[in-house]
C-alpha positions as CSV (number, residue, x, y, z in Angstrom):
1,M,0.0,0.0,0.0
2,R,2.9,2.4,0.6
3,T,3.9,2.1,-3.1
4,L,0.3,2.9,-4.3
5,N,0.1,6.0,-2.1
6,R,2.6,7.7,-4.3
7,C,0.5,7.4,-7.5
8,I,-3.1,6.6,-6.6
9,P,-5.5,8.5,-4.3
10,L,-6.0,6.5,-1.1
11,A,-9.8,6.7,-1.5
12,L,-9.6,5.1,-4.9
13,V,-7.5,2.3,-3.7
14,A,-9.7,1.7,-0.7
15,G,-12.8,1.6,-3.0
16,V,-11.2,-1.0,-5.4
17,L,-10.1,-3.2,-2.5
18,A,-13.5,-3.0,-0.9
19,A,-15.3,-3.9,-4.1
20,Q,-13.0,-6.9,-4.5
21,S,-13.7,-8.0,-0.9
22,L,-17.5,-7.7,-1.3
23,G,-17.4,-9.6,-4.6
24,A,-15.3,-12.4,-3.3
25,Q,-17.3,-12.9,-0.1
26,E,-14.3,-14.7,1.4
27,P,-13.3,-14.5,5.1
28,T,-10.4,-12.0,5.8
29,Q,-7.1,-13.8,6.0
30,P,-4.0,-12.4,7.8
31,R,-1.5,-10.7,5.5
32,T,1.5,-11.1,7.7
33,H,2.8,-13.7,10.2
34,T,5.1,-13.0,13.1
35,V,7.5,-16.0,13.5
36,V,7.5,-17.8,16.8
37,R,9.9,-20.6,18.0
38,G,9.0,-23.8,16.2
39,D,7.7,-22.2,13.0
40,N,9.0,-23.3,9.5
41,L,8.1,-22.3,6.0
42,W,6.6,-25.8,5.3
43,D,4.1,-25.5,8.1
44,L,3.3,-21.9,7.4
45,S,2.5,-22.8,3.7
46,Q,0.2,-25.5,4.9
47,K,-1.5,-23.2,7.3
48,Y,-2.0,-20.2,5.1
49,L,-1.9,-21.6,1.6
50,G,-3.3,-25.1,2.2
51,N,-0.4,-26.8,0.6
52,P,3.1,-27.2,2.2
53,F,4.7,-27.5,-1.3
54,L,3.9,-23.8,-1.9
55,W,6.5,-22.7,0.7
56,P,8.7,-21.0,-2.1
57,E,5.8,-18.5,-2.6
58,I,6.3,-17.2,1.0
59,Y,10.1,-17.3,0.6
60,R,10.0,-15.2,-2.6
61,L,7.9,-12.5,-0.9
62,N,10.3,-12.3,2.0
63,R,13.8,-12.5,0.6
64,D,14.6,-9.1,2.2
65,V,13.9,-10.8,5.6
66,V,14.7,-14.5,5.1
67,E,18.3,-15.1,4.2
68,D,18.0,-18.9,4.0
69,P,14.6,-20.7,3.7
70,H,15.9,-23.4,6.0
71,W,16.1,-20.8,8.8
72,I,13.5,-18.3,10.0
73,Y,13.8,-16.7,13.4
74,P,11.4,-15.6,16.2
75,G,10.2,-12.0,15.8
76,E,10.5,-11.9,12.0
77,V,7.4,-10.5,10.3
78,L,6.7,-12.4,7.0
79,R,4.4,-11.2,4.3
80,L,2.0,-13.8,3.0
81,P,0.8,-14.4,-0.6
82,G,-2.4,-12.6,-1.4
83,E,-1.3,-9.2,-0.2
84,E,-1.3,-7.8,-3.7
85,V,-2.3,-4.4,-5.2
86,P,-5.2,-4.3,-7.8
87,T,-4.2,-5.2,-11.3
88,V,-4.1,-2.5,-14.0
89,S,-7.3,-3.9,-15.5
90,Q,-9.1,-3.3,-12.3
91,L,-8.2,0.4,-12.1
92,P,-9.7,3.3,-14.0
93,P,-8.1,4.3,-17.3
94,G,-5.0,6.6,-16.9
95,V,-4.0,5.3,-13.4
96,Q,-0.5,4.0,-13.4
97,V,0.9,1.5,-10.9
98,P,4.6,1.4,-10.3
99,P,6.2,-1.9,-11.2
100,P,7.1,-4.2,-8.3
101,P,10.8,-4.4,-7.3
102,L,12.7,-7.2,-9.1
103,A,13.4,-10.2,-6.9
104,P,17.1,-11.3,-6.7
105,T,18.0,-14.2,-8.8
106,T,20.3,-15.8,-6.2
107,P,19.7,-16.5,-2.5
108,T,21.4,-14.4,0.1
109,P,24.4,-16.1,1.7
110,V,23.8,-17.7,5.1
111,N,24.4,-15.3,8.0
112,P,26.6,-17.1,10.5
113,T,25.5,-14.8,13.3
114,A,21.8,-15.9,13.0
115,L,21.6,-18.0,16.1
116,E,17.9,-18.7,16.9
117,P,16.8,-21.2,14.3
118,T,13.4,-22.6,13.7
119,V,13.5,-25.7,11.7
120,F,12.7,-26.1,8.0
121,G,12.6,-29.8,7.2
122,R,16.1,-30.8,6.0
123,V,16.7,-33.5,3.5
124,Q,19.0,-36.2,4.8
125,T,21.9,-38.1,3.2
126,G,21.2,-39.7,-0.1
127,G,18.4,-37.3,-1.1
128,V,18.4,-33.8,-2.5
129,Q,21.2,-31.8,-1.0
130,P,20.2,-29.1,1.5
131,G,20.3,-25.7,-0.1
132,T,19.2,-26.8,-3.5
133,F,15.9,-25.0,-4.2
134,F,13.7,-26.2,-7.0
135,E,11.9,-23.0,-7.8
136,P,11.7,-20.6,-10.8
137,G,14.3,-17.9,-10.9
138,V,16.9,-19.7,-8.7
139,V,19.6,-21.5,-10.7
140,N,22.6,-23.3,-9.3
141,A,21.8,-22.2,-5.7
142,V,24.7,-22.4,-3.3
143,P,24.6,-25.5,-1.0
144,S,24.0,-24.7,2.6
145,P,26.5,-25.8,5.2
146,T,26.3,-29.4,6.4
147,V,25.9,-28.2,10.0
148,R,24.3,-24.9,10.9
149,A,26.2,-22.3,13.0
150,G,23.1,-21.8,15.1
151,E,23.0,-25.5,16.0
152,V,26.6,-25.6,16.9
153,I,26.6,-22.6,19.2
154,A,23.4,-23.4,21.0
155,A,24.2,-27.1,21.5
156,P,25.2,-28.5,24.9
157,Y,28.4,-30.4,24.8
158,V,30.7,-32.5,27.1
159,D,33.9,-31.0,28.5
160,R,36.2,-32.0,31.3
161,E,34.7,-32.0,34.8
162,G,34.4,-28.4,36.0
163,G,34.2,-27.1,32.4
164,P,36.6,-24.8,30.5
165,R,39.4,-23.1,32.4
166,G,40.0,-19.3,32.3
167,F,36.4,-18.4,31.8
168,G,34.9,-14.9,32.2
169,R,31.8,-14.0,34.2
170,I,28.7,-12.0,34.1
171,L,29.0,-9.5,37.0
172,K,25.7,-7.7,37.3
173,S,23.0,-5.8,35.4
174,G,23.9,-2.6,33.6
175,D,20.3,-1.3,33.6
176,L,18.9,0.9,36.3
177,A,16.1,-0.5,38.5
178,G,12.6,0.7,37.5
179,I,11.5,1.1,41.1
180,A,13.4,2.3,44.2
181,Q,12.8,-1.0,46.1
182,A,14.1,-3.2,43.3
183,T,17.3,-5.1,43.9
184,D,19.9,-6.0,41.3
185,R,18.6,-8.2,38.6
186,F,19.7,-11.8,38.5
187,R,18.1,-12.9,35.2
188,F,18.5,-11.4,31.8
189,Q,17.0,-11.5,28.4
190,A,17.8,-10.3,24.9
191,Y,18.9,-6.7,24.7
192,D,19.5,-6.4,28.4
193,R,22.7,-4.5,29.4
194,I,25.2,-6.1,31.7
195,F,28.7,-5.7,33.1
196,I,31.2,-8.6,32.6
197,A,34.7,-9.7,33.3
198,P,36.0,-11.2,30.1
199,P,37.7,-14.6,29.9
200,V,41.4,-14.7,30.9
201,G,43.7,-13.3,28.3
202,Q,40.8,-11.7,26.3
203,V,41.1,-8.0,25.4
204,A,37.3,-7.9,24.8
205,P,37.2,-5.1,22.2
206,E,33.9,-3.5,21.3
207,G,31.8,-5.9,19.1
208,E,33.5,-9.1,20.4
209,R,31.0,-11.8,21.2
210,Y,31.2,-14.5,23.9
211,L,29.2,-17.6,24.7
212,A,27.4,-17.5,28.1
213,Y,26.9,-21.0,29.7
214,K,26.1,-22.8,32.8
215,L,27.4,-26.2,34.1
216,G,25.1,-29.2,33.5
217,P,25.3,-32.7,35.0
218,V,28.4,-34.8,35.2
219,L,28.1,-37.9,32.9
220,E,29.8,-41.0,34.3
221,D,32.9,-42.0,32.4
222,Q,32.6,-38.9,30.2
223,G,32.7,-35.4,31.7
224,Q,30.6,-32.3,32.5
225,V,27.8,-31.1,30.3
226,I,28.2,-27.4,29.3
227,I,24.8,-25.8,28.6
228,P,24.9,-22.6,26.5
229,T,22.5,-19.9,27.6
230,G,23.1,-17.0,25.3
231,I,25.4,-14.7,23.3
232,I,27.0,-11.6,24.9
233,E,28.3,-8.7,22.8
234,I,30.8,-6.2,24.1
235,T,29.5,-2.6,23.8
236,R,32.4,-0.9,25.7
237,A,35.8,-2.5,26.2
238,A,37.2,-3.1,29.6
239,R,39.6,-0.5,30.9
240,S,42.1,-0.6,33.7
241,G,40.1,-1.4,36.9
242,T,36.8,-1.1,35.0
243,A,34.4,-3.9,33.9
244,A,33.4,-4.3,30.3
245,A,29.9,-3.3,29.3
246,A,28.0,-5.7,27.1
247,K,24.5,-6.7,26.0
248,V,22.6,-9.9,25.6
249,V,22.1,-10.4,21.8
250,R,20.8,-14.0,21.9
251,A,19.2,-16.1,24.6
252,F,19.0,-19.9,24.2
253,N,18.1,-20.5,27.8
254,E,17.8,-18.4,31.0
255,V,20.8,-16.1,31.2
256,T,21.7,-15.4,34.8
257,A,24.3,-13.5,36.8
258,T,26.1,-16.7,37.6
259,D,26.8,-17.7,34.0
260,R,30.3,-18.1,32.7
261,L,31.7,-16.7,29.5
262,I,34.0,-18.3,26.9
263,P,35.0,-17.4,23.3
264,I,32.6,-18.7,20.6
265,D,33.8,-21.7,18.6
266,T,32.3,-22.3,15.2
267,A,35.2,-24.3,13.7
268,G,34.0,-26.6,10.9
269,V,30.5,-25.1,10.3
270,S,31.4,-23.7,6.9
271,T,31.9,-27.1,5.2
272,T,29.3,-28.2,2.6
273,V,30.7,-31.8,2.3
274,R,28.0,-34.4,2.9
275,P,28.4,-37.6,5.0
276,T,28.5,-41.0,3.2
277,R,26.0,-43.7,4.1
278,V,27.3,-46.5,6.4
279,V,25.7,-49.9,6.6
280,N,25.6,-51.6,10.1
281,G,27.7,-48.9,11.6
282,P,29.0,-49.1,15.3
283,S,26.4,-48.6,18.0
284,T,26.4,-46.5,21.2
285,V,23.7,-45.2,23.6
286,V,21.9,-42.0,24.4
287,K,23.6,-40.8,27.6
288,W,21.7,-37.5,28.2
289,V,18.7,-35.8,26.8
290,Y,18.5,-32.0,26.9
291,G,15.3,-30.6,28.4
292,E,14.0,-33.7,30.2
293,P,11.4,-34.7,31.4
294,V,9.8,-33.4,28.1
295,L,10.4,-35.9,25.3
296,P,12.7,-34.3,22.8
297,S,11.6,-33.7,19.2
298,V,13.1,-32.3,16.0
299,Q,15.7,-29.6,16.7
300,N,16.4,-30.8,20.3
301,F,19.8,-32.1,21.5
302,V,21.0,-35.4,22.9
303,V,24.4,-36.5,24.1
304,L,25.7,-39.8,22.9
305,G,28.1,-42.2,24.6
306,V,30.9,-41.7,22.0
307,S,33.4,-38.9,21.4
308,S,36.0,-37.6,18.9
309,R,38.4,-40.3,20.3
310,Q,36.3,-42.9,18.5
311,G,36.5,-40.9,15.3
312,V,33.1,-39.2,15.6
313,R,33.0,-35.9,13.7
314,M,30.7,-32.9,13.2
315,G,28.2,-33.8,10.5
316,D,28.1,-37.6,11.2
317,E,24.6,-39.0,11.3
318,F,23.1,-41.5,13.7
319,V,19.8,-43.3,14.0
320,I,18.3,-43.7,17.4
321,Y,16.4,-47.0,17.6
322,L,14.8,-49.6,19.9
323,P,16.3,-53.1,19.5
324,P,13.6,-55.8,19.3
325,P,13.2,-58.3,22.1
326,K,14.8,-61.7,21.7
327,P,12.3,-63.9,19.7
328,E,10.9,-67.1,21.1
329,R,12.1,-70.3,19.5
330,G,10.6,-70.7,16.1
331,Q,9.5,-67.1,15.8
332,L,10.9,-64.5,13.4
333,K,13.0,-61.7,14.9
334,D,11.3,-58.3,14.8
335,P,13.2,-55.5,13.0
336,D,14.6,-52.5,14.9
337,I,12.1,-49.8,15.7
338,L,13.4,-46.5,14.3
339,I,12.9,-43.7,16.7
340,S,14.8,-40.7,15.3
341,K,17.5,-39.5,13.0
342,A,20.2,-37.2,14.4
343,Q,23.3,-35.3,13.2
344,I,26.4,-34.6,15.2
345,V,26.9,-30.9,15.9
346,R,29.6,-31.0,18.6
347,A,32.3,-33.7,19.0
348,T,34.8,-33.3,21.8
349,P,37.2,-35.8,23.4
350,Y,34.6,-36.2,26.2
351,G,31.4,-36.8,24.2
352,A,29.3,-36.1,21.1
353,T,26.2,-33.9,20.8
354,A,23.6,-34.6,18.2
355,V,20.6,-32.5,17.0
356,I,17.4,-34.4,16.1
357,V,16.7,-33.9,12.4
358,G,13.9,-36.4,11.9
359,Q,11.5,-38.3,14.1
360,E,9.5,-41.5,13.6
361,Q,8.4,-42.1,17.2
362,P,8.1,-39.5,20.1
363,A,10.0,-41.7,22.4
364,I,13.7,-40.6,22.8
365,K,15.0,-41.5,26.2
366,E,18.3,-42.0,28.0
367,G,19.7,-45.5,27.4
368,M,18.3,-46.0,24.0
369,S,20.5,-47.4,21.3
370,A,22.1,-45.2,18.6
371,R,23.9,-46.4,15.5
372,V,26.1,-44.6,12.9
373,S,24.2,-44.3,9.6
374,A,26.5,-41.9,7.7
375,R,30.1,-40.6,8.2
376,M,31.8,-37.5,7.1
377,P,34.8,-38.2,4.8
Protein backbone atom coordinates (compact mmCIF):
# COMPACT_ATOMS: atom_id res chain seq x y z
CA MET A 1 0.00 0.00 0.00
CA ARG A 2 2.86 2.40 0.62
CA THR A 3 3.85 2.09 -3.05
CA LEU A 4 0.33 2.88 -4.29
CA ASN A 5 0.05 5.99 -2.14
CA ARG A 6 2.61 7.73 -4.31
CA CYS A 7 0.53 7.39 -7.48
CA ILE A 8 -3.10 6.62 -6.60
CA PRO A 9 -5.47 8.50 -4.26
CA LEU A 10 -6.02 6.53 -1.09
CA ALA A 11 -9.80 6.68 -1.45
CA LEU A 12 -9.62 5.13 -4.92
CA VAL A 13 -7.46 2.26 -3.73
CA ALA A 14 -9.71 1.67 -0.73
CA GLY A 15 -12.76 1.58 -3.00
CA VAL A 16 -11.23 -0.96 -5.36
CA LEU A 17 -10.11 -3.22 -2.52
CA ALA A 18 -13.52 -2.97 -0.85
CA ALA A 19 -15.26 -3.95 -4.07
CA GLN A 20 -12.98 -6.92 -4.47
CA SER A 21 -13.67 -8.00 -0.90
CA LEU A 22 -17.45 -7.75 -1.26
CA GLY A 23 -17.39 -9.57 -4.58
CA ALA A 24 -15.32 -12.42 -3.31
CA GLN A 25 -17.34 -12.90 -0.10
CA GLU A 26 -14.35 -14.70 1.44
CA PRO A 27 -13.27 -14.47 5.07
CA THR A 28 -10.44 -12.04 5.80
CA GLN A 29 -7.06 -13.75 5.96
CA PRO A 30 -4.03 -12.40 7.79
CA ARG A 31 -1.50 -10.74 5.48
CA THR A 32 1.52 -11.12 7.74
CA HIS A 33 2.80 -13.69 10.19
CA THR A 34 5.13 -13.03 13.11
CA VAL A 35 7.49 -15.98 13.50
CA VAL A 36 7.50 -17.82 16.83
CA ARG A 37 9.86 -20.58 17.95
CA GLY A 38 9.01 -23.82 16.16
CA ASP A 39 7.68 -22.21 12.96
CA ASN A 40 8.95 -23.26 9.54
CA LEU A 41 8.05 -22.34 5.97
CA TRP A 42 6.63 -25.79 5.26
CA ASP A 43 4.09 -25.55 8.08
CA LEU A 44 3.26 -21.89 7.37
CA SER A 45 2.54 -22.77 3.75
CA GLN A 46 0.18 -25.54 4.88
CA LYS A 47 -1.53 -23.19 7.34
CA TYR A 48 -2.04 -20.16 5.09
CA LEU A 49 -1.93 -21.59 1.56
CA GLY A 50 -3.34 -25.06 2.19
CA ASN A 51 -0.37 -26.79 0.56
CA PRO A 52 3.08 -27.19 2.17
CA PHE A 53 4.75 -27.49 -1.26
CA LEU A 54 3.91 -23.83 -1.93
CA TRP A 55 6.50 -22.66 0.66
CA PRO A 56 8.65 -21.01 -2.10
CA GLU A 57 5.83 -18.48 -2.59
CA ILE A 58 6.31 -17.23 0.98
CA TYR A 59 10.10 -17.29 0.57
CA ARG A 60 9.98 -15.21 -2.63
CA LEU A 61 7.90 -12.52 -0.90
CA ASN A 62 10.32 -12.27 2.01
CA ARG A 63 13.83 -12.46 0.56
CA ASP A 64 14.58 -9.14 2.22
CA VAL A 65 13.88 -10.83 5.59
CA VAL A 66 14.67 -14.53 5.06
CA GLU A 67 18.31 -15.12 4.18
CA ASP A 68 18.00 -18.91 3.97
CA PRO A 69 14.61 -20.66 3.72
CA HIS A 70 15.87 -23.42 6.01
CA TRP A 71 16.06 -20.84 8.81
CA ILE A 72 13.47 -18.35 10.02
CA TYR A 73 13.76 -16.66 13.38
CA PRO A 74 11.38 -15.62 16.18
CA GLY A 75 10.21 -12.03 15.78
CA GLU A 76 10.54 -11.86 11.98
CA VAL A 77 7.39 -10.55 10.26
CA LEU A 78 6.69 -12.44 7.03
CA ARG A 79 4.43 -11.17 4.26
CA LEU A 80 1.96 -13.76 2.99
CA PRO A 81 0.83 -14.38 -0.59
CA GLY A 82 -2.41 -12.58 -1.37
CA GLU A 83 -1.28 -9.16 -0.20
CA GLU A 84 -1.30 -7.78 -3.71
CA VAL A 85 -2.32 -4.44 -5.21
CA PRO A 86 -5.18 -4.28 -7.76
CA THR A 87 -4.18 -5.20 -11.30
CA VAL A 88 -4.08 -2.50 -14.00
CA SER A 89 -7.26 -3.92 -15.54
CA GLN A 90 -9.13 -3.30 -12.28
CA LEU A 91 -8.21 0.39 -12.09
CA PRO A 92 -9.74 3.32 -14.00
CA PRO A 93 -8.05 4.33 -17.28
CA GLY A 94 -5.02 6.56 -16.90
CA VAL A 95 -4.04 5.34 -13.45
CA GLN A 96 -0.48 4.00 -13.41
CA VAL A 97 0.86 1.52 -10.92
CA PRO A 98 4.64 1.41 -10.33
CA PRO A 99 6.19 -1.95 -11.22
CA PRO A 100 7.10 -4.22 -8.28
CA PRO A 101 10.78 -4.41 -7.33
CA LEU A 102 12.71 -7.17 -9.07
CA ALA A 103 13.43 -10.21 -6.94
CA PRO A 104 17.09 -11.29 -6.67
CA THR A 105 18.05 -14.24 -8.82
CA THR A 106 20.31 -15.85 -6.21
CA PRO A 107 19.69 -16.51 -2.53
CA THR A 108 21.39 -14.36 0.08
CA PRO A 109 24.40 -16.11 1.69
CA VAL A 110 23.83 -17.70 5.08
CA ASN A 111 24.39 -15.28 7.97
CA PRO A 112 26.58 -17.12 10.51
CA THR A 113 25.45 -14.77 13.30
CA ALA A 114 21.81 -15.86 13.03
CA LEU A 115 21.57 -17.98 16.14
CA GLU A 116 17.91 -18.69 16.89
CA PRO A 117 16.84 -21.23 14.32
CA THR A 118 13.40 -22.59 13.72
CA VAL A 119 13.54 -25.74 11.68
CA PHE A 120 12.66 -26.09 8.01
CA GLY A 121 12.62 -29.80 7.19
CA ARG A 122 16.09 -30.77 5.99
CA VAL A 123 16.69 -33.52 3.45
CA GLN A 124 18.97 -36.22 4.77
CA THR A 125 21.91 -38.07 3.23
CA GLY A 126 21.15 -39.70 -0.10
CA GLY A 127 18.37 -37.27 -1.07
CA VAL A 128 18.42 -33.78 -2.53
CA GLN A 129 21.24 -31.76 -1.02
CA PRO A 130 20.15 -29.09 1.48
CA GLY A 131 20.29 -25.65 -0.06
CA THR A 132 19.22 -26.83 -3.54
CA PHE A 133 15.93 -25.04 -4.19
CA PHE A 134 13.66 -26.22 -7.00
CA GLU A 135 11.90 -22.98 -7.79
CA PRO A 136 11.72 -20.65 -10.79
CA GLY A 137 14.35 -17.92 -10.93
CA VAL A 138 16.91 -19.69 -8.73
CA VAL A 139 19.61 -21.46 -10.72
CA ASN A 140 22.60 -23.31 -9.25
CA ALA A 141 21.77 -22.24 -5.71
CA VAL A 142 24.73 -22.36 -3.31
CA PRO A 143 24.57 -25.46 -1.05
CA SER A 144 23.96 -24.72 2.60
CA PRO A 145 26.53 -25.79 5.23
CA THR A 146 26.34 -29.38 6.41
CA VAL A 147 25.90 -28.19 9.99
CA ARG A 148 24.31 -24.86 10.89
CA ALA A 149 26.21 -22.30 12.97
CA GLY A 150 23.15 -21.77 15.14
CA GLU A 151 22.97 -25.46 16.01
CA VAL A 152 26.65 -25.63 16.89
CA ILE A 153 26.61 -22.60 19.18
CA ALA A 154 23.36 -23.44 20.97
CA ALA A 155 24.20 -27.14 21.46
CA PRO A 156 25.15 -28.45 24.91
CA TYR A 157 28.42 -30.38 24.83
CA VAL A 158 30.66 -32.45 27.09
CA ASP A 159 33.90 -31.03 28.50
CA ARG A 160 36.23 -31.97 31.33
CA GLU A 161 34.67 -32.00 34.78
CA GLY A 162 34.43 -28.40 35.96
CA GLY A 163 34.18 -27.10 32.40
CA PRO A 164 36.58 -24.82 30.49
CA ARG A 165 39.37 -23.07 32.37
CA GLY A 166 40.03 -19.33 32.33
CA PHE A 167 36.37 -18.43 31.82
CA GLY A 168 34.91 -14.94 32.24
CA ARG A 169 31.84 -13.99 34.24
CA ILE A 170 28.67 -11.96 34.10
CA LEU A 171 29.00 -9.53 37.01
CA LYS A 172 25.71 -7.67 37.29
CA SER A 173 22.98 -5.84 35.42
CA GLY A 174 23.88 -2.64 33.60
CA ASP A 175 20.32 -1.34 33.64
CA LEU A 176 18.89 0.91 36.33
CA ALA A 177 16.11 -0.54 38.47
CA GLY A 178 12.64 0.67 37.51
CA ILE A 179 11.49 1.11 41.11
CA ALA A 180 13.38 2.27 44.18
CA GLN A 181 12.82 -0.99 46.09
CA ALA A 182 14.07 -3.21 43.27
CA THR A 183 17.27 -5.10 43.88
CA ASP A 184 19.94 -5.95 41.32
CA ARG A 185 18.56 -8.15 38.58
CA PHE A 186 19.66 -11.76 38.50
CA ARG A 187 18.08 -12.94 35.23
CA PHE A 188 18.54 -11.36 31.81
CA GLN A 189 16.96 -11.55 28.40
CA ALA A 190 17.78 -10.33 24.89
CA TYR A 191 18.93 -6.67 24.70
CA ASP A 192 19.52 -6.36 28.44
CA ARG A 193 22.70 -4.48 29.38
CA ILE A 194 25.18 -6.13 31.70
CA PHE A 195 28.70 -5.72 33.09
CA ILE A 196 31.17 -8.56 32.59
CA ALA A 197 34.69 -9.73 33.34
CA PRO A 198 36.03 -11.19 30.06
CA PRO A 199 37.74 -14.60 29.86
CA VAL A 200 41.38 -14.75 30.94
CA GLY A 201 43.69 -13.33 28.29
CA GLN A 202 40.84 -11.74 26.28
CA VAL A 203 41.05 -8.03 25.40
CA ALA A 204 37.26 -7.91 24.83
CA PRO A 205 37.17 -5.13 22.21
CA GLU A 206 33.89 -3.50 21.27
CA GLY A 207 31.81 -5.86 19.09
CA GLU A 208 33.47 -9.06 20.39
CA ARG A 209 31.01 -11.84 21.22
CA TYR A 210 31.20 -14.51 23.93
CA LEU A 211 29.16 -17.58 24.75
CA ALA A 212 27.39 -17.55 28.11
CA TYR A 213 26.94 -20.97 29.67
CA LYS A 214 26.10 -22.83 32.85
CA LEU A 215 27.36 -26.18 34.11
CA GLY A 216 25.09 -29.16 33.54
CA PRO A 217 25.27 -32.66 35.00
CA VAL A 218 28.39 -34.81 35.17
CA LEU A 219 28.08 -37.87 32.94
CA GLU A 220 29.76 -40.98 34.29
CA ASP A 221 32.91 -41.95 32.39
CA GLN A 222 32.57 -38.89 30.15
CA GLY A 223 32.68 -35.42 31.69
CA GLN A 224 30.65 -32.29 32.50
CA VAL A 225 27.81 -31.09 30.29
CA ILE A 226 28.18 -27.44 29.25
CA ILE A 227 24.82 -25.77 28.56
CA PRO A 228 24.95 -22.56 26.45
CA THR A 229 22.50 -19.90 27.62
CA GLY A 230 23.13 -17.00 25.27
CA ILE A 231 25.43 -14.73 23.29
CA ILE A 232 26.98 -11.64 24.88
CA GLU A 233 28.33 -8.75 22.78
CA ILE A 234 30.79 -6.17 24.13
CA THR A 235 29.53 -2.59 23.82
CA ARG A 236 32.37 -0.91 25.73
CA ALA A 237 35.77 -2.48 26.18
CA ALA A 238 37.18 -3.12 29.64
CA ARG A 239 39.62 -0.51 30.91
CA SER A 240 42.10 -0.60 33.75
CA GLY A 241 40.11 -1.40 36.87
CA THR A 242 36.77 -1.09 35.03
CA ALA A 243 34.45 -3.90 33.92
CA ALA A 244 33.44 -4.27 30.29
CA ALA A 245 29.92 -3.25 29.29
CA ALA A 246 27.95 -5.68 27.14
CA LYS A 247 24.47 -6.66 26.04
CA VAL A 248 22.64 -9.95 25.58
CA VAL A 249 22.10 -10.41 21.85
CA ARG A 250 20.76 -14.00 21.88
CA ALA A 251 19.18 -16.09 24.62
CA PHE A 252 18.96 -19.87 24.17
CA ASN A 253 18.08 -20.47 27.80
CA GLU A 254 17.77 -18.41 30.95
CA VAL A 255 20.80 -16.09 31.17
CA THR A 256 21.72 -15.38 34.80
CA ALA A 257 24.32 -13.46 36.77
CA THR A 258 26.11 -16.72 37.65
CA ASP A 259 26.75 -17.70 34.02
CA ARG A 260 30.29 -18.08 32.74
CA LEU A 261 31.74 -16.74 29.50
CA ILE A 262 34.04 -18.29 26.89
CA PRO A 263 34.97 -17.40 23.28
CA ILE A 264 32.58 -18.67 20.62
CA ASP A 265 33.84 -21.68 18.65
CA THR A 266 32.30 -22.34 15.21
CA ALA A 267 35.18 -24.32 13.71
CA GLY A 268 33.97 -26.63 10.94
CA VAL A 269 30.55 -25.09 10.32
CA SER A 270 31.43 -23.74 6.86
CA THR A 271 31.90 -27.13 5.16
CA THR A 272 29.34 -28.24 2.59
CA VAL A 273 30.71 -31.80 2.29
CA ARG A 274 28.00 -34.39 2.92
CA PRO A 275 28.38 -37.58 4.96
CA THR A 276 28.47 -40.95 3.21
CA ARG A 277 26.04 -43.71 4.13
CA VAL A 278 27.28 -46.48 6.42
CA VAL A 279 25.68 -49.95 6.63
CA ASN A 280 25.58 -51.58 10.07
CA GLY A 281 27.70 -48.86 11.65
CA PRO A 282 28.98 -49.05 15.25
CA SER A 283 26.44 -48.56 18.03
CA THR A 284 26.36 -46.54 21.25
CA VAL A 285 23.66 -45.24 23.60
CA VAL A 286 21.92 -41.97 24.39
CA LYS A 287 23.61 -40.76 27.58
CA TRP A 288 21.74 -37.50 28.21
CA VAL A 289 18.66 -35.76 26.83
CA TYR A 290 18.48 -31.97 26.90
CA GLY A 291 15.25 -30.64 28.37
CA GLU A 292 13.95 -33.70 30.20
CA PRO A 293 11.35 -34.65 31.38
CA VAL A 294 9.82 -33.35 28.13
CA LEU A 295 10.37 -35.88 25.34
CA PRO A 296 12.69 -34.31 22.75
CA SER A 297 11.56 -33.69 19.22
CA VAL A 298 13.06 -32.26 16.03
CA GLN A 299 15.71 -29.60 16.74
CA ASN A 300 16.36 -30.83 20.30
CA PHE A 301 19.75 -32.09 21.47
CA VAL A 302 21.00 -35.39 22.89
CA VAL A 303 24.45 -36.46 24.09
CA LEU A 304 25.70 -39.84 22.88
CA GLY A 305 28.15 -42.19 24.58
CA VAL A 306 30.88 -41.68 21.96
CA SER A 307 33.44 -38.94 21.37
CA SER A 308 35.98 -37.63 18.90
CA ARG A 309 38.37 -40.25 20.29
CA GLN A 310 36.29 -42.88 18.47
CA GLY A 311 36.48 -40.87 15.25
CA VAL A 312 33.08 -39.15 15.58
CA ARG A 313 33.04 -35.86 13.67
CA MET A 314 30.73 -32.90 13.22
CA GLY A 315 28.25 -33.81 10.46
CA ASP A 316 28.14 -37.56 11.15
CA GLU A 317 24.62 -38.99 11.25
CA PHE A 318 23.09 -41.50 13.67
CA VAL A 319 19.79 -43.31 13.95
CA ILE A 320 18.26 -43.74 17.40
CA TYR A 321 16.37 -47.00 17.63
CA LEU A 322 14.83 -49.56 19.94
CA PRO A 323 16.26 -53.07 19.52
CA PRO A 324 13.64 -55.82 19.30
CA PRO A 325 13.22 -58.33 22.11
CA LYS A 326 14.76 -61.75 21.67
CA PRO A 327 12.30 -63.87 19.71
CA GLU A 328 10.88 -67.08 21.05
CA ARG A 329 12.06 -70.31 19.54
CA GLY A 330 10.65 -70.74 16.06
CA GLN A 331 9.54 -67.07 15.83
CA LEU A 332 10.92 -64.52 13.39
CA LYS A 333 12.96 -61.70 14.86
CA ASP A 334 11.30 -58.28 14.80
CA PRO A 335 13.17 -55.46 12.99
CA ASP A 336 14.62 -52.53 14.91
CA ILE A 337 12.09 -49.81 15.73
CA LEU A 338 13.38 -46.53 14.29
CA ILE A 339 12.86 -43.66 16.72
CA SER A 340 14.78 -40.69 15.30
CA LYS A 341 17.53 -39.48 13.02
CA ALA A 342 20.22 -37.22 14.45
CA GLN A 343 23.26 -35.30 13.23
CA ILE A 344 26.42 -34.58 15.24
CA VAL A 345 26.89 -30.85 15.87
CA ARG A 346 29.60 -31.00 18.56
CA ALA A 347 32.27 -33.67 19.04
CA THR A 348 34.83 -33.34 21.83
CA PRO A 349 37.23 -35.83 23.44
CA TYR A 350 34.58 -36.22 26.16
CA GLY A 351 31.38 -36.77 24.18
CA ALA A 352 29.31 -36.08 21.08
CA THR A 353 26.16 -33.95 20.84
CA ALA A 354 23.56 -34.60 18.15
CA VAL A 355 20.58 -32.54 17.01
CA ILE A 356 17.39 -34.41 16.12
CA VAL A 357 16.69 -33.85 12.41
CA GLY A 358 13.92 -36.40 11.85
CA GLN A 359 11.54 -38.32 14.05
CA GLU A 360 9.46 -41.45 13.57
CA GLN A 361 8.39 -42.06 17.19
CA PRO A 362 8.11 -39.49 20.05
CA ALA A 363 10.03 -41.72 22.45
CA ILE A 364 13.68 -40.62 22.76
CA LYS A 365 14.99 -41.54 26.21
CA GLU A 366 18.31 -42.02 27.96
CA GLY A 367 19.74 -45.49 27.45
CA MET A 368 18.29 -45.95 23.96
CA SER A 369 20.54 -47.38 21.27
CA ALA A 370 22.09 -45.19 18.56
CA ARG A 371 23.92 -46.41 15.45
CA VAL A 372 26.11 -44.59 12.92
CA SER A 373 24.22 -44.27 9.64
CA ALA A 374 26.52 -41.87 7.75
CA ARG A 375 30.07 -40.60 8.24
CA MET A 376 31.85 -37.47 7.12
CA PRO A 377 34.75 -38.24 4.76
